[in-house]
PQR file with spaces between the fields and no chain letter, atoms N, CA, C, O and H, PARSE charges and radii, in Angstrom:
ATOM       1  N    UNK     1       0.795   -0.864   -0.277 -0.4000 1.5000
ATOM       2  CA   UNK     1      -0.218   -0.099   -0.151 -0.0000 2.0000
ATOM       3  C    UNK     1       0.822    1.372   -0.072  0.5500 1.7000
ATOM       4  O    UNK     1       1.838    1.418    0.622 -0.5500 1.4000
ATOM       5  N    UNK     2       0.448    2.229   -0.715 -0.4000 1.5000
ATOM       6  CA   UNK     2       1.018    3.569   -0.961 -0.0000 2.0000
ATOM       7  C    UNK     2       0.439    4.695   -0.042  0.5500 1.7000
ATOM       8  O    UNK     2      -0.737    5.056   -0.089 -0.5500 1.4000
ATOM       9  H    UNK     2      -0.377    2.191   -1.279  0.4000 1.0000
ATOM      10  N    UNK     3       1.730    5.401    1.107 -0.4000 1.5000
ATOM      11  CA   UNK     3       1.481    6.483    1.742 -0.0000 2.0000
ATOM      12  C    UNK     3       0.479    7.168    1.211  0.5500 1.7000
ATOM      13  O    UNK     3       0.374    7.006   -0.005 -0.5500 1.4000
ATOM      14  H    UNK     3       2.685    5.108    1.145  0.4000 1.0000
ATOM      15  N    UNK     4      -0.528    8.094    1.851 -0.4000 1.5000
ATOM      16  CA   UNK     4      -1.524    8.735    1.186 -0.0000 2.0000
ATOM      17  C    UNK     4      -0.319   10.280    0.953  0.5500 1.7000
ATOM      18  O    UNK     4      -0.715   11.178    0.211 -0.5500 1.4000
ATOM      19  H    UNK     4      -0.443    8.225    2.839  0.4000 1.0000
ATOM      20  N    UNK     5       0.933   10.406    1.573 -0.4000 1.5000
ATOM      21  CA   UNK     5       1.615   11.571    1.605 -0.0000 2.0000
ATOM      22  C    UNK     5       2.885   11.562    0.423  0.5500 1.7000
ATOM      23  O    UNK     5       3.583   12.496    0.028 -0.5500 1.4000
ATOM      24  H    UNK     5       1.255    9.677    2.176  0.4000 1.0000
ATOM      25  N    UNK     6       2.879   10.197    0.060 -0.4000 1.5000
ATOM      26  CA   UNK     6       4.169   10.572   -0.763 -0.0000 2.0000
ATOM      27  C    UNK     6       3.672   10.616   -2.242  0.5500 1.7000
ATOM      28  O    UNK     6       3.263    9.717   -2.977 -0.5500 1.4000
ATOM      29  H    UNK     6       2.312    9.438    0.381  0.4000 1.0000
ATOM      30  N    UNK     7       3.851   12.027   -2.451 -0.4000 1.5000
ATOM      31  CA   UNK     7       3.480   12.962   -3.764 -0.0000 2.0000
ATOM      32  C    UNK     7       4.196   12.162   -5.016  0.5500 1.7000
ATOM      33  O    UNK     7       3.635   12.563   -6.036 -0.5500 1.4000
ATOM      34  H    UNK     7       4.183   12.758   -1.854  0.4000 1.0000
ATOM      35  N    UNK     8       4.888   11.501   -5.246 -0.4000 1.5000
ATOM      36  CA   UNK     8       5.771   10.933   -6.081 -0.0000 2.0000
ATOM      37  C    UNK     8       5.144    9.931   -7.033  0.5500 1.7000
ATOM      38  O    UNK     8       5.239    9.874   -8.259 -0.5500 1.4000
ATOM      39  H    UNK     8       5.344   11.176   -4.418  0.4000 1.0000
ATOM      40  N    UNK     9       4.262    8.899   -5.905 -0.4000 1.5000
ATOM      41  CA   UNK     9       3.115    8.223   -6.276 -0.0000 2.0000
ATOM      42  C    UNK     9       2.299    8.577   -6.830  0.5500 1.7000
ATOM      43  O    UNK     9       2.353    8.064   -7.948 -0.5500 1.4000
ATOM      44  H    UNK     9       4.184    8.946   -4.909  0.4000 1.0000
ATOM      45  N    UNK    10       1.517    9.179   -6.738 -0.4000 1.5000
ATOM      46  CA   UNK    10       0.301    9.550   -6.584 -0.0000 2.0000
ATOM      47  C    UNK    10      -0.303    9.919   -8.341  0.5500 1.7000
ATOM      48  O    UNK    10      -1.489    9.672   -8.559 -0.5500 1.4000
ATOM      49  H    UNK    10       1.474    9.595   -5.830  0.4000 1.0000
ATOM      50  N    UNK    11       0.261   10.296   -9.100 -0.4000 1.5000
ATOM      51  CA   UNK    11       0.421   10.467  -10.386 -0.0000 2.0000
ATOM      52  C    UNK    11       0.164    9.020  -11.019  0.5500 1.7000
ATOM      53  O    UNK    11      -0.749    8.884  -11.834 -0.5500 1.4000
ATOM      54  H    UNK    11       1.225   10.497   -8.923  0.4000 1.0000
ATOM      55  N    UNK    12       0.946    7.970  -10.653 -0.4000 1.5000
ATOM      56  CA   UNK    12       0.633    6.661  -10.878 -0.0000 2.0000
ATOM      57  C    UNK    12      -0.352    6.011  -10.408  0.5500 1.7000
ATOM      58  O    UNK    12      -0.784    5.114  -11.132 -0.5500 1.4000
ATOM      59  H    UNK    12       1.687    8.080   -9.991  0.4000 1.0000
ATOM      60  N    UNK    13      -0.884    6.190   -9.346 -0.4000 1.5000
ATOM      61  CA   UNK    13      -1.819    5.751   -8.741 -0.0000 2.0000
ATOM      62  C    UNK    13      -3.437    6.290   -9.234  0.5500 1.7000
ATOM      63  O    UNK    13      -4.509    5.697   -9.114 -0.5500 1.4000
ATOM      64  H    UNK    13      -0.533    6.918   -8.758  0.4000 1.0000
ATOM      65  N    UNK    14      -3.182    7.432   -9.732 -0.4000 1.5000
ATOM      66  CA   UNK    14      -4.443    7.975  -10.342 -0.0000 2.0000
ATOM      67  C    UNK    14      -4.263    7.245  -12.376  0.5500 1.7000
ATOM      68  O    UNK    14      -5.168    7.143  -13.205 -0.5500 1.4000
ATOM      69  H    UNK    14      -2.311    7.913   -9.829  0.4000 1.0000
ATOM      70  N    UNK    15      -3.444    7.051  -12.462 -0.4000 1.5000
ATOM      71  CA   UNK    15      -2.899    6.803  -13.856 -0.0000 2.0000
ATOM      72  C    UNK    15      -3.746    5.471  -13.817  0.5500 1.7000
ATOM      73  O    UNK    15      -4.713    5.260  -14.548 -0.5500 1.4000
ATOM      74  H    UNK    15      -2.709    7.134  -11.788  0.4000 1.0000
ATOM      75  N    UNK    16      -3.339    4.752  -13.028 -0.4000 1.5000
ATOM      76  CA   UNK    16      -3.848    3.229  -12.897 -0.0000 2.0000
ATOM      77  C    UNK    16      -5.636    3.495  -12.732  0.5500 1.7000
ATOM      78  O    UNK    16      -6.451    3.106  -13.568 -0.5500 1.4000
ATOM      79  H    UNK    16      -2.553    4.924  -12.434  0.4000 1.0000
ATOM      80  N    UNK    17      -5.901    4.068  -11.756 -0.4000 1.5000
ATOM      81  CA   UNK    17      -7.338    4.133  -11.769 -0.0000 2.0000
ATOM      82  C    UNK    17      -8.040    4.827  -13.075  0.5500 1.7000
ATOM      83  O    UNK    17      -9.230    4.593  -13.285 -0.5500 1.4000
ATOM      84  H    UNK    17      -5.239    4.385  -11.077  0.4000 1.0000
ATOM      85  N    UNK    18      -7.299    5.684  -13.953 -0.4000 1.5000
ATOM      86  CA   UNK    18      -7.738    6.152  -14.862 -0.0000 2.0000
ATOM      87  C    UNK    18      -8.204    4.991  -15.959  0.5500 1.7000
ATOM      88  O    UNK    18      -9.309    4.925  -16.498 -0.5500 1.4000
ATOM      89  H    UNK    18      -6.332    5.875  -13.782  0.4000 1.0000
ATOM      90  N    UNK    19      -7.050    4.074  -16.155 -0.4000 1.5000
ATOM      91  CA   UNK    19      -6.849    3.033  -17.157 -0.0000 2.0000
ATOM      92  C    UNK    19      -7.762    2.071  -16.539  0.5500 1.7000
ATOM      93  O    UNK    19      -8.403    1.501  -17.422 -0.5500 1.4000
ATOM      94  H    UNK    19      -6.152    4.128  -15.717  0.4000 1.0000
ATOM      95  N    UNK    20      -8.111    1.614  -15.206 -0.4000 1.5000
ATOM      96  CA   UNK    20      -9.162    0.527  -14.783 -0.0000 2.0000
ATOM      97  C    UNK    20     -10.150    0.775  -15.376  0.5500 1.7000
ATOM      98  O    UNK    20     -10.638    0.009  -16.206 -0.5500 1.4000
ATOM      99  H    UNK    20      -7.590    2.077  -14.488  0.4000 1.0000
ATOM     100  N    UNK    21     -10.949    2.644  -14.849 -0.4000 1.5000
ATOM     101  CA   UNK    21     -12.361    2.879  -15.310 -0.0000 2.0000
ATOM     102  C    UNK    21     -12.522    3.024  -16.492  0.5500 1.7000
ATOM     103  O    UNK    21     -13.719    2.849  -16.721 -0.5500 1.4000
ATOM     104  H    UNK    21     -10.552    3.267  -14.174  0.4000 1.0000
ATOM     105  N    UNK    22     -11.700    3.366  -17.855 -0.4000 1.5000
ATOM     106  CA   UNK    22     -11.697    3.125  -19.019 -0.0000 2.0000
ATOM     107  C    UNK    22     -11.841    1.744  -19.340  0.5500 1.7000
ATOM     108  O    UNK    22     -12.778    1.452  -20.083 -0.5500 1.4000
ATOM     109  H    UNK    22     -10.728    3.509  -17.669  0.4000 1.0000
ATOM     110  N    UNK    23     -11.120    0.870  -18.940 -0.4000 1.5000
ATOM     111  CA   UNK    23     -11.464   -0.969  -18.987 -0.0000 2.0000
ATOM     112  C    UNK    23     -12.863   -1.123  -18.814  0.5500 1.7000
ATOM     113  O    UNK    23     -13.438   -1.769  -19.690 -0.5500 1.4000
ATOM     114  H    UNK    23     -10.358    1.107  -18.337  0.4000 1.0000
ATOM     115  N    UNK    24     -13.510   -0.688  -17.912 -0.4000 1.5000
ATOM     116  CA   UNK    24     -14.583   -0.951  -17.086 -0.0000 2.0000
ATOM     117  C    UNK    24     -15.822   -0.255  -18.261  0.5500 1.7000
ATOM     118  O    UNK    24     -16.868   -0.805  -18.602 -0.5500 1.4000
ATOM     119  H    UNK    24     -13.043   -0.164  -17.201  0.4000 1.0000
ATOM     120  N    UNK    25     -15.359    0.955  -18.662 -0.4000 1.5000
ATOM     121  CA   UNK    25     -16.649    1.518  -19.676 -0.0000 2.0000
ATOM     122  C    UNK    25     -16.317    0.969  -20.968  0.5500 1.7000
ATOM     123  O    UNK    25     -17.336    0.561  -21.525 -0.5500 1.4000
ATOM     124  H    UNK    25     -14.509    1.402  -18.385  0.4000 1.0000
ATOM     125  N    UNK    26     -15.263    0.805  -21.656 -0.4000 1.5000
ATOM     126  CA   UNK    26     -14.991    0.107  -22.916 -0.0000 2.0000
ATOM     127  C    UNK    26     -15.887   -1.296  -22.845  0.5500 1.7000
ATOM     128  O    UNK    26     -16.625   -1.536  -23.800 -0.5500 1.4000
ATOM     129  H    UNK    26     -14.435    1.136  -21.203  0.4000 1.0000
ATOM     130  N    UNK    27     -15.821   -2.388  -21.528 -0.4000 1.5000
ATOM     131  CA   UNK    27     -16.209   -3.509  -21.876 -0.0000 2.0000
ATOM     132  C    UNK    27     -17.549   -3.261  -21.716  0.5500 1.7000
ATOM     133  O    UNK    27     -18.319   -4.064  -22.245 -0.5500 1.4000
ATOM     134  H    UNK    27     -15.221   -2.193  -20.752  0.4000 1.0000
ATOM     135  N    UNK    28     -18.003   -2.332  -21.107 -0.4000 1.5000
ATOM     136  CA   UNK    28     -19.651   -2.244  -21.116 -0.0000 2.0000
ATOM     137  C    UNK    28     -20.183   -1.918  -22.461  0.5500 1.7000
ATOM     138  O    UNK    28     -21.159   -2.509  -22.923 -0.5500 1.4000
ATOM     139  H    UNK    28     -17.378   -1.680  -20.678  0.4000 1.0000
ATOM     140  N    UNK    29     -19.493   -0.900  -23.145 -0.4000 1.5000
ATOM     141  CA   UNK    29     -20.053   -0.279  -24.205 -0.0000 2.0000
ATOM     142  C    UNK    29     -20.066   -1.455  -25.483  0.5500 1.7000
ATOM     143  O    UNK    29     -20.851   -1.462  -26.431 -0.5500 1.4000
ATOM     144  H    UNK    29     -18.700   -0.420  -22.769  0.4000 1.0000
ATOM     145  N    UNK    30     -19.189   -2.237  -25.268 -0.4000 1.5000
ATOM     146  CA   UNK    30     -18.590   -3.670  -25.931 -0.0000 2.0000
ATOM     147  C    UNK    30     -20.248   -4.230  -25.992  0.5500 1.7000
ATOM     148  O    UNK    30     -21.050   -4.230  -26.926 -0.5500 1.4000
ATOM     149  H    UNK    30     -18.551   -2.231  -24.498  0.4000 1.0000
ATOM     150  N    UNK    31     -20.356   -4.650  -24.720 -0.4000 1.5000
ATOM     151  CA   UNK    31     -21.234   -5.435  -24.330 -0.0000 2.0000
ATOM     152  C    UNK    31     -22.523   -5.069  -24.960  0.5500 1.7000
ATOM     153  O    UNK    31     -23.220   -5.789  -25.676 -0.5500 1.4000
ATOM     154  H    UNK    31     -19.704   -4.650  -23.961  0.4000 1.0000
ATOM     155  N    UNK    32     -22.780   -3.625  -24.526 -0.4000 1.5000
ATOM     156  CA   UNK    32     -24.624   -3.628  -24.277 -0.0000 2.0000
ATOM     157  C    UNK    32     -24.682   -2.266  -25.609  0.5500 1.7000
ATOM     158  O    UNK    32     -25.734   -1.722  -25.948 -0.5500 1.4000
ATOM     159  H    UNK    32     -22.214   -3.040  -23.944  0.4000 1.0000
ATOM     160  N    UNK    33     -23.451   -1.968  -26.132 -0.4000 1.5000
ATOM     161  CA   UNK    33     -24.340   -0.688  -26.839 -0.0000 2.0000
ATOM     162  C    UNK    33     -23.699   -0.805  -28.957  0.5500 1.7000
ATOM     163  O    UNK    33     -24.184   -0.374  -30.003 -0.5500 1.4000
ATOM     164  H    UNK    33     -22.597   -2.409  -25.857  0.4000 1.0000
ATOM     165  N    UNK    34     -22.772   -1.404  -28.701 -0.4000 1.5000
ATOM     166  CA   UNK    34     -21.585   -1.115  -29.938 -0.0000 2.0000
ATOM     167  C    UNK    34     -22.053   -2.141  -30.983  0.5500 1.7000
ATOM     168  O    UNK    34     -21.365   -2.115  -32.004 -0.5500 1.4000
ATOM     169  H    UNK    34     -22.378   -1.755  -27.851  0.4000 1.0000
ATOM     170  N    UNK    35     -22.840   -2.848  -30.981 -0.4000 1.5000
ATOM     171  CA   UNK    35     -23.473   -3.640  -31.984 -0.0000 2.0000
ATOM     172  C    UNK    35     -24.542   -2.784  -32.388  0.5500 1.7000
ATOM     173  O    UNK    35     -24.702   -2.826  -33.608 -0.5500 1.4000
ATOM     174  H    UNK    35     -23.399   -2.869  -30.152  0.4000 1.0000
ATOM     175  N    UNK    36     -25.500   -1.857  -31.663 -0.4000 1.5000
ATOM     176  CA   UNK    36     -26.769   -1.195  -31.961 -0.0000 2.0000
ATOM     177  C    UNK    36     -25.713    0.385  -32.594  0.5500 1.7000
ATOM     178  O    UNK    36     -25.716    0.971  -33.677 -0.5500 1.4000
ATOM     179  H    UNK    36     -25.370   -1.822  -30.672  0.4000 1.0000
ATOM     180  N    UNK    37     -25.286    0.506  -31.901 -0.4000 1.5000
ATOM     181  CA   UNK    37     -24.620    2.275  -32.376 -0.0000 2.0000
ATOM     182  C    UNK    37     -23.501    2.043  -33.271  0.5500 1.7000
ATOM     183  O    UNK    37     -23.428    2.932  -34.119 -0.5500 1.4000
ATOM     184  H    UNK    37     -25.283    0.030  -31.021  0.4000 1.0000
ATOM     185  N    UNK    38     -22.589    1.133  -33.375 -0.4000 1.5000
ATOM     186  CA   UNK    38     -21.519    1.146  -34.344 -0.0000 2.0000
ATOM     187  C    UNK    38     -20.657    1.674  -33.815  0.5500 1.7000
ATOM     188  O    UNK    38     -19.731    1.400  -34.578 -0.5500 1.4000
ATOM     189  H    UNK    38     -22.648    0.411  -32.686  0.4000 1.0000
ATOM     190  N    UNK    39     -20.147    2.390  -32.866 -0.4000 1.5000
ATOM     191  CA   UNK    39     -19.075    3.278  -32.389 -0.0000 2.0000
ATOM     192  C    UNK    39     -18.256    2.190  -32.309  0.5500 1.7000
ATOM     193  O    UNK    39     -18.318    0.970  -32.457 -0.5500 1.4000
ATOM     194  H    UNK    39     -20.900    2.612  -32.246  0.4000 1.0000
ATOM     195  N    UNK    40     -16.952    3.593  -31.843 -0.4000 1.5000
ATOM     196  CA   UNK    40     -15.770    2.878  -31.426 -0.0000 2.0000
ATOM     197  C    UNK    40     -15.354    3.587  -30.213  0.5500 1.7000
ATOM     198  O    UNK    40     -15.923    4.675  -30.133 -0.5500 1.4000
ATOM     199  H    UNK    40     -16.902    4.584  -31.723  0.4000 1.0000
ATOM     200  N    UNK    41     -14.412    3.300  -29.066 -0.4000 1.5000
ATOM     201  CA   UNK    41     -14.194    3.775  -27.881 -0.0000 2.0000
ATOM     202  C    UNK    41     -12.744    4.108  -28.175  0.5500 1.7000
ATOM     203  O    UNK    41     -12.163    3.458  -29.044 -0.5500 1.4000
ATOM     204  H    UNK    41     -13.949    2.415  -29.131  0.4000 1.0000
ATOM     205  N    UNK    42     -11.962    5.310  -27.354 -0.4000 1.5000
ATOM     206  CA   UNK    42     -10.779    5.232  -27.305 -0.0000 2.0000
ATOM     207  C    UNK    42     -10.543    5.957  -25.904  0.5500 1.7000
ATOM     208  O    UNK    42     -11.342    5.666  -25.014 -0.5500 1.4000
ATOM     209  H    UNK    42     -12.434    5.838  -26.648  0.4000 1.0000
ATOM     210  N    UNK    43      -9.615    6.794  -25.640 -0.4000 1.5000
ATOM     211  CA   UNK    43      -8.955    7.578  -24.218 -0.0000 2.0000
ATOM     212  C    UNK    43      -8.104    8.378  -25.055  0.5500 1.7000
ATOM     213  O    UNK    43      -7.702    8.111  -26.188 -0.5500 1.4000
ATOM     214  H    UNK    43      -8.966    7.030  -26.363  0.4000 1.0000
ATOM     215  N    UNK    44      -7.819    9.677  -24.153 -0.4000 1.5000
ATOM     216  CA   UNK    44      -7.420   10.752  -24.649 -0.0000 2.0000
ATOM     217  C    UNK    44      -6.937   10.923  -22.956  0.5500 1.7000
ATOM     218  O    UNK    44      -7.863   10.973  -22.147 -0.5500 1.4000
ATOM     219  H    UNK    44      -8.145    9.894  -23.233  0.4000 1.0000
ATOM     220  N    UNK    45      -5.460   11.014  -22.406 -0.4000 1.5000
ATOM     221  CA   UNK    45      -4.662   11.100  -21.970 -0.0000 2.0000
ATOM     222  C    UNK    45      -4.329   12.563  -21.413  0.5500 1.7000
ATOM     223  O    UNK    45      -3.976   12.854  -20.270 -0.5500 1.4000
ATOM     224  H    UNK    45      -4.708   10.973  -23.064  0.4000 1.0000
ATOM     225  N    UNK    46      -4.556   13.513  -22.639 -0.4000 1.5000
ATOM     226  CA   UNK    46      -4.101   15.155  -22.567 -0.0000 2.0000
ATOM     227  C    UNK    46      -5.206   15.639  -23.304  0.5500 1.7000
ATOM     228  O    UNK    46      -5.290   15.585  -24.531 -0.5500 1.4000
ATOM     229  H    UNK    46      -4.843   13.277  -23.568  0.4000 1.0000
ATOM     230  N    UNK    47      -6.404   16.309  -22.220 -0.4000 1.5000
ATOM     231  CA   UNK    47      -7.262   17.389  -22.974 -0.0000 2.0000
ATOM     232  C    UNK    47      -7.104   18.276  -22.534  0.5500 1.7000
ATOM     233  O    UNK    47      -6.132   18.447  -21.799 -0.5500 1.4000
ATOM     234  H    UNK    47      -6.335   16.352  -21.223  0.4000 1.0000
ATOM     235  N    UNK    48      -7.884   19.114  -22.759 -0.4000 1.5000
ATOM     236  CA   UNK    48      -7.946   20.740  -22.298 -0.0000 2.0000
ATOM     237  C    UNK    48      -9.804   20.844  -22.771  0.5500 1.7000
ATOM     238  O    UNK    48     -10.342   20.271  -23.717 -0.5500 1.4000
ATOM     239  H    UNK    48      -8.674   18.976  -23.356  0.4000 1.0000
ATOM     240  N    UNK    49     -10.351   21.626  -21.902 -0.4000 1.5000
ATOM     241  CA   UNK    49     -11.908   22.310  -21.931 -0.0000 2.0000
ATOM     242  C    UNK    49     -11.687   23.945  -21.846  0.5500 1.7000
ATOM     243  O    UNK    49     -11.427   24.424  -20.742 -0.5500 1.4000
ATOM     244  H    UNK    49      -9.914   22.092  -21.133  0.4000 1.0000
ATOM     245  N    UNK    50     -11.772   24.671  -22.823 -0.4000 1.5000
ATOM     246  CA   UNK    50     -11.932   25.736  -22.594 -0.0000 2.0000
ATOM     247  C    UNK    50     -13.701   25.875  -22.995  0.5500 1.7000
ATOM     248  O    UNK    50     -14.489   25.048  -23.453 -0.5500 1.4000
ATOM     249  H    UNK    50     -11.984   24.281  -23.719  0.4000 1.0000
ATOM     250  N    UNK    51     -13.884   27.495  -22.532 -0.4000 1.5000
ATOM     251  CA   UNK    51     -14.879   28.635  -23.156 -0.0000 2.0000
ATOM     252  C    UNK    51     -14.790   29.580  -23.287  0.5500 1.7000
ATOM     253  O    UNK    51     -13.774   30.012  -22.743 -0.5500 1.4000
ATOM     254  H    UNK    51     -13.244   28.167  -22.160  0.4000 1.0000
ATOM     255  N    UNK    52     -15.586   30.586  -23.978 -0.4000 1.5000
ATOM     256  CA   UNK    52     -14.711   31.542  -24.539 -0.0000 2.0000
ATOM     257  C    UNK    52     -15.295   32.485  -23.246  0.5500 1.7000
ATOM     258  O    UNK    52     -16.243   32.105  -22.559 -0.5500 1.4000
ATOM     259  H    UNK    52     -16.411   30.234  -24.420  0.4000 1.0000
ATOM     260  N    UNK    53     -14.570   33.797  -23.016 -0.4000 1.5000
ATOM     261  CA   UNK    53     -14.643   34.294  -22.123 -0.0000 2.0000
ATOM     262  C    UNK    53     -16.312   35.117  -22.053  0.5500 1.7000
ATOM     263  O    UNK    53     -17.095   35.220  -21.108 -0.5500 1.4000
ATOM     264  H    UNK    53     -13.800   34.106  -23.574  0.4000 1.0000
ATOM     265  N    UNK    54     -16.397   35.568  -23.362 -0.4000 1.5000
ATOM     266  CA   UNK    54     -17.992   36.009  -23.902 -0.0000 2.0000
ATOM     267  C    UNK    54     -18.174   35.586  -25.486  0.5500 1.7000
ATOM     268  O    UNK    54     -17.458   34.935  -26.247 -0.5500 1.4000
ATOM     269  H    UNK    54     -15.761   35.485  -24.129  0.4000 1.0000
ATOM     270  N    UNK    55     -19.307   36.171  -25.630 -0.4000 1.5000
ATOM     271  CA   UNK    55     -20.003   35.718  -26.958 -0.0000 2.0000
ATOM     272  C    UNK    55     -19.867   36.270  -28.031  0.5500 1.7000
ATOM     273  O    UNK    55     -20.652   36.144  -28.971 -0.5500 1.4000
ATOM     274  H    UNK    55     -19.888   36.700  -25.012  0.4000 1.0000
ATOM     275  N    UNK    56     -18.751   37.022  -28.030 -0.4000 1.5000
ATOM     276  CA   UNK    56     -18.120   37.878  -28.652 -0.0000 2.0000
ATOM     277  C    UNK    56     -17.283   37.020  -30.201  0.5500 1.7000
ATOM     278  O    UNK    56     -16.449   36.131  -30.030 -0.5500 1.4000
ATOM     279  H    UNK    56     -18.113   37.125  -27.267  0.4000 1.0000
ATOM     280  N    UNK    57     -17.622   37.403  -31.343 -0.4000 1.5000
ATOM     281  CA   UNK    57     -16.828   36.333  -32.080 -0.0000 2.0000
ATOM     282  C    UNK    57     -14.931   36.645  -32.151  0.5500 1.7000
ATOM     283  O    UNK    57     -14.290   36.393  -33.171 -0.5500 1.4000
ATOM     284  H    UNK    57     -18.299   38.126  -31.482  0.4000 1.0000
ATOM     285  N    UNK    58     -14.448   37.077  -31.190 -0.4000 1.5000
ATOM     286  CA   UNK    58     -13.231   37.269  -31.506 -0.0000 2.0000
ATOM     287  C    UNK    58     -13.061   36.368  -30.176  0.5500 1.7000
ATOM     288  O    UNK    58     -12.077   35.641  -30.308 -0.5500 1.4000
ATOM     289  H    UNK    58     -14.969   37.282  -30.362  0.4000 1.0000
ATOM     290  N    UNK    59     -13.688   36.196  -28.983 -0.4000 1.5000
ATOM     291  CA   UNK    59     -13.328   35.415  -27.518 -0.0000 2.0000
ATOM     292  C    UNK    59     -14.134   33.742  -28.022  0.5500 1.7000
ATOM     293  O    UNK    59     -14.030   32.772  -27.273 -0.5500 1.4000
ATOM     294  H    UNK    59     -14.488   36.787  -28.876  0.4000 1.0000
ATOM     295  N    UNK    60     -14.880   33.659  -29.333 -0.4000 1.5000
ATOM     296  CA   UNK    60     -15.126   32.529  -29.590 -0.0000 2.0000
ATOM     297  C    UNK    60     -14.236   31.830  -30.482  0.5500 1.7000
ATOM     298  O    UNK    60     -14.082   30.614  -30.373 -0.5500 1.4000
ATOM     299  H    UNK    60     -14.965   34.448  -29.942  0.4000 1.0000
ATOM     300  N    UNK    61     -13.562   32.596  -31.468 -0.4000 1.5000
ATOM     301  CA   UNK    61     -12.684   31.957  -32.305 -0.0000 2.0000
ATOM     302  C    UNK    61     -11.156   31.925  -31.775  0.5500 1.7000
ATOM     303  O    UNK    61     -10.162   31.596  -32.423 -0.5500 1.4000
ATOM     304  H    UNK    61     -13.687   33.584  -31.557  0.4000 1.0000
ATOM     305  N    UNK    62     -11.234   32.411  -30.243 -0.4000 1.5000
ATOM     306  CA   UNK    62      -9.552   32.163  -29.573 -0.0000 2.0000
ATOM     307  C    UNK    62     -10.244   30.732  -28.840  0.5500 1.7000
ATOM     308  O    UNK    62      -9.647   29.681  -29.073 -0.5500 1.4000
ATOM     309  H    UNK    62     -12.041   32.678  -29.717  0.4000 1.0000
ATOM     310  N    UNK    63     -11.096   30.690  -28.238 -0.4000 1.5000
ATOM     311  CA   UNK    63     -11.312   29.316  -27.442 -0.0000 2.0000
ATOM     312  C    UNK    63     -10.896   28.063  -28.712  0.5500 1.7000
ATOM     313  O    UNK    63     -10.163   27.075  -28.662 -0.5500 1.4000
ATOM     314  H    UNK    63     -11.582   31.544  -28.048  0.4000 1.0000
ATOM     315  N    UNK    64     -11.686   28.612  -29.735 -0.4000 1.5000
ATOM     316  CA   UNK    64     -11.572   27.148  -30.483 -0.0000 2.0000
ATOM     317  C    UNK    64     -10.274   26.974  -31.226  0.5500 1.7000
ATOM     318  O    UNK    64      -9.819   25.855  -31.461 -0.5500 1.4000
ATOM     319  H    UNK    64     -12.281   29.415  -29.775  0.4000 1.0000
ATOM     320  N    UNK    65      -9.615   28.212  -31.632 -0.4000 1.5000
ATOM     321  CA   UNK    65      -8.157   28.265  -31.426 -0.0000 2.0000
ATOM     322  C    UNK    65      -7.306   27.091  -30.582  0.5500 1.7000
ATOM     323  O    UNK    65      -6.554   26.161  -30.872 -0.5500 1.4000
ATOM     324  H    UNK    65      -9.984   29.121  -31.441  0.4000 1.0000
ATOM     325  N    UNK    66      -7.876   27.694  -29.349 -0.4000 1.5000
ATOM     326  CA   UNK    66      -7.067   26.852  -28.426 -0.0000 2.0000
ATOM     327  C    UNK    66      -7.537   25.180  -27.837  0.5500 1.7000
ATOM     328  O    UNK    66      -6.941   24.722  -26.862 -0.5500 1.4000
ATOM     329  H    UNK    66      -8.487   28.450  -29.113  0.4000 1.0000
ATOM     330  N    UNK    67      -8.486   24.479  -28.436 -0.4000 1.5000
ATOM     331  CA   UNK    67      -8.703   23.173  -28.716 -0.0000 2.0000
ATOM     332  C    UNK    67      -8.151   22.909  -29.837  0.5500 1.7000
ATOM     333  O    UNK    67      -8.085   21.688  -29.979 -0.5500 1.4000
ATOM     334  H    UNK    67      -8.970   24.851  -29.228  0.4000 1.0000
ATOM     335  N    UNK    68      -7.650   23.571  -30.851 -0.4000 1.5000
ATOM     336  CA   UNK    68      -7.277   22.931  -32.044 -0.0000 2.0000
ATOM     337  C    UNK    68      -5.741   22.514  -32.031  0.5500 1.7000
ATOM     338  O    UNK    68      -5.249   21.941  -33.003 -0.5500 1.4000
ATOM     339  H    UNK    68      -7.704   24.562  -30.735  0.4000 1.0000
């Protein structure tokens, strides 16, 4: 068992749990929905979520450029 205070191991614990959660969802999707929906599953370990500061065209364009 890892010490809760050992910050060097925390990223590995998080990654491990992220992969376990992903595997669980992929299995569920394949068993219950893939045949009907015909979709695929994947994982992105690096992601960003941004929203424009306002609804102005400049802010929306900047937010879109950030995520591309």
